[in-house]
MARMI-47576 format. One line per field, with one value per residue (C-alpha): residue in one letter; y, z, x. Coordinates in steps of 0.5 Angstrom, whole numbers, plus 500, padded with zeros to 3 digits. Each point is the difference from the previous one (the first is absolute). Example, Ala and Ser with C-alpha at 12.3 -4.5 7.8 and 13.67 -1.06 7.14 Angstrom:
2
type	(A; S);
v	(491; 507);
w	(516; 498);
u	(525; 502);
END
This chain:
72
type	(X; X; X; X; X; X; X; X; X; X; X; X; X; X; X; X; X; X; X; X; X; X; X; X; X; X; X; X; X; X; X; X; X; X; X; X; X; X; X; X; X; X; X; X; X; X; X; X; X; X; X; X; X; X; X; X; X; X; X; X; X; X; X; X; X; X; X; X; X; X; X; X);
v	(492; 502; 502; 493; 499; 504; 496; 494; 494; 493; 494; 498; 507; 499; 493; 502; 505; 496; 495; 504; 502; 496; 495; 505; 505; 495; 498; 508; 501; 494; 502; 507; 497; 496; 506; 504; 501; 496; 495; 494; 502; 500; 493; 497; 502; 498; 493; 499; 502; 495; 494; 502; 500; 494; 497; 498; 497; 503; 496; 500; 503; 492; 499; 506; 498; 493; 503; 505; 495; 494; 498; 500);
w	(831; 495; 506; 502; 495; 503; 507; 502; 501; 500; 498; 507; 501; 494; 501; 508; 497; 495; 505; 504; 494; 500; 494; 495; 501; 498; 494; 498; 501; 496; 494; 501; 499; 494; 497; 500; 493; 501; 504; 495; 496; 507; 502; 494; 500; 507; 499; 493; 505; 504; 495; 498; 507; 502; 493; 499; 493; 496; 501; 498; 505; 501; 501; 505; 504; 501; 502; 505; 503; 501; 507; 502);
u	(575; 506; 504; 501; 504; 506; 499; 504; 494; 502; 497; 498; 497; 495; 499; 498; 495; 497; 499; 495; 496; 493; 499; 496; 506; 505; 497; 499; 507; 502; 495; 503; 507; 499; 496; 507; 503; 506; 498; 499; 507; 504; 496; 502; 507; 501; 497; 504; 506; 498; 500; 507; 503; 497; 500; 493; 498; 495; 493; 493; 495; 498; 507; 501; 494; 503; 507; 497; 495; 505; 502; 507);
END
């Protein structure tokens, strides 16, 4: 598998491959990705970047839940 890092694979190709997996295999894949060492750090860095980019204020969990479920 490490050889795949050198292959040019785009997001659409990955999405197509994942869409062909049955539900259990998709869940296994998600669990594996989330277990990766840097995943949480990268996820939080990414989301912090989005909050800055879109000027989203800091919110409590309840405020954020309300914000995310508002019907626009």
